[in-house]
C-alpha positions, 0 to 999 in steps of 0.5 A, spaced: 475 528 466 481 531 470 484 526 474 490 527 479 495 521 481 498 522 488 505 518 488 511 518 493 515 522 488 514 523 481 522 523 480 522 515 482 516 513 478 518 507 473 515 505 466 513 499 469 509 502 475 501 501 475 500 508 476 504 510 470 500 505 466 493 508 468 496 515 467 498 514 460 491 510 458 487 516 461 491 521 457 490 516 451 482 516 452 482 524 452 482 525 460 486 531 463 492 527 468 496 531 473 501 527 477 503 530 484 508 527 490 506 527 497 510 532 499 507 537 493 501 538 497 499 545 500 493 547 504 491 555 503 488 560 508 482 560 503 481 552 505 483 550 499 487 544 497 493 545 492 499 542 489 505 543 485 503 538 480 506 535 473 502 534 466 504 532 459 502 536 453 501 530 448 494 527 447 497 520 445 502 516 447 504 509 445 509 507 450 510 508 457 517 510 457 515 516 452 510 518 457 514 518 463 520 521 460 516 527 458 512 527 465 519 527 469 523 531 464 523 538 461 517 537 456 513 536 462 508 542 464 509 544 472 503 548 475 500 549 482 493 546 481 487 547 485 486 539 487 479 541 489 477 542 482 479 535 480 474 530 478 478 524 481 484 524 486 487 517 486 492 515 492 497 511 489 503 512 494 506 507 498 507 509 505 512 503 506 517 506 502 517 512 506 518 509 513 525 510 514 527 516 510 521 520 510 516 518 516 512 525 515 510 523 508 507 516 510 500 519 512 500 525 507 496 522 502 491 520 507 491 527 510 490 531 504 486 526 501 481 527 506 481 534 506 480 534 498 474 529 499 471 534 504 471 539 498 467 535 493 473 531 490 472 523 489 478 520 492 480 513 491 481 509 495 477 513 501 482 516 506 478 514 512 478 507 510 486 507 509 487 511 515 483 505 519 488 500 515 495 504 517 497 498 522 496 490 522 490 490 527 486 492 521 486 485 519 483 482 526 476 485 524 476 480 518 472 473 520 477 468 523 476 463 517 480 468 513 486 469 517 491 465 521 491 465 529 494 471 531 497 474 538 499 481 539 504 483 544 510 485 547 511 480 552 517 475 550 514 469 554 507 470 551 510 469 544 514 463 546 508 460 549 504 461 543 510 458 538 510 452 542 502 451 542 503 452 534 508 447 534 514 452 533 513 454 526 510 461 527 511 468 523 513 474 527 512 482 524 511 489 527 504 491 528 506 498 524 509 498 517 508 494 511 511 492 504 514 485 508 519 489 512 521 486 519 518 479 517 521 473 520 519 466 519 521 462 526 521 454 525 521 449 531 529 448 531 530 456 531 526 457 537 533 459 541 533 465 537 526 467 539 528 472 544 533 476 540 527 477 534 522 479 539 527 484 542 528 487 535 521 488 533 519 491 540 524 496 539 518 500 535 512 497 538 508 491 539 509 484 535 504 480 531 505 473 532 501 468 527 501 461 526 505 459 519 500 456 514 503 451 509 498 453 504 501 460 503 506 456 499 501 455 493 500 463 493 494 467 494 488 470 490 487 478 489 480 481 488 479 488 485 473 491 489 469 497 488 464 500 493 466 493 497 463 489 491 468 484 487 469 487 480 466 482 474 468 482 467 464 478 462 461 474 468 468 472 471 471 476 477 477 480 476 482 477 480 489 474 479 493 469 483 500 470 485 505 465 486 512 466 490 518 465 486 524 460 488 525 457 495 524 464 499 519 462 504 518 469 507 515 471 501 509 466 502 509 468 509 508 475 507 502 473 503 499 470 508 497 477 511 495 480 504 490 475 502 486 476 508 485 483 505 483 481 498 477 476 500 
């Protein structure tokens, strides 16, 4: 198969990245692999999606470091490919990495991925599904049992009332964005700082306020889904548990949100 991987920028990929491992493994299994950044896409007058992509010339690699060095270095092969001729296009870029310096790049994978899908390419994940999850309102479509009590507003008085209703321990975050950016854990002794936090967050839009779930300290469980169904291996679910390191309570609060997307 001809497989394409979309990343933020080829130059910033690392040897420990999942995309690097996937690319190397695919090559070792005999597949043709192309890697492109979100800024490498082009839409031509003939209505075809193309990209300036890179590949490697060897057929087998024993280390991720060797594969990545060749992909990023002079031994790699650069070519303007027709994305529509790929069998699979995998959207592996992280929009949160482009929030500040390259806001135009945040939705590029979704936009061009959707056009490639319309032209017959299998795109993973579905760009239309990704577009629905571009902000945290997406989680409110999940059942109440798997998400914390939530308020979304720009009114500081509403935020304060919600915090008092839930004992003063709440999590605040922006409606837009991801990657744990702009997340605040407020405890009942910190309510005096609440107005300042709300003012900071509302500069960029709406603020999400959620009850703090102490159980988040025990980590979260992530499942791998395909076509809406959890994958299984030898009768067991393909899943793993993430446990926070150290005493960083914010790391736990970020996972409160993430677990709802995994169940």
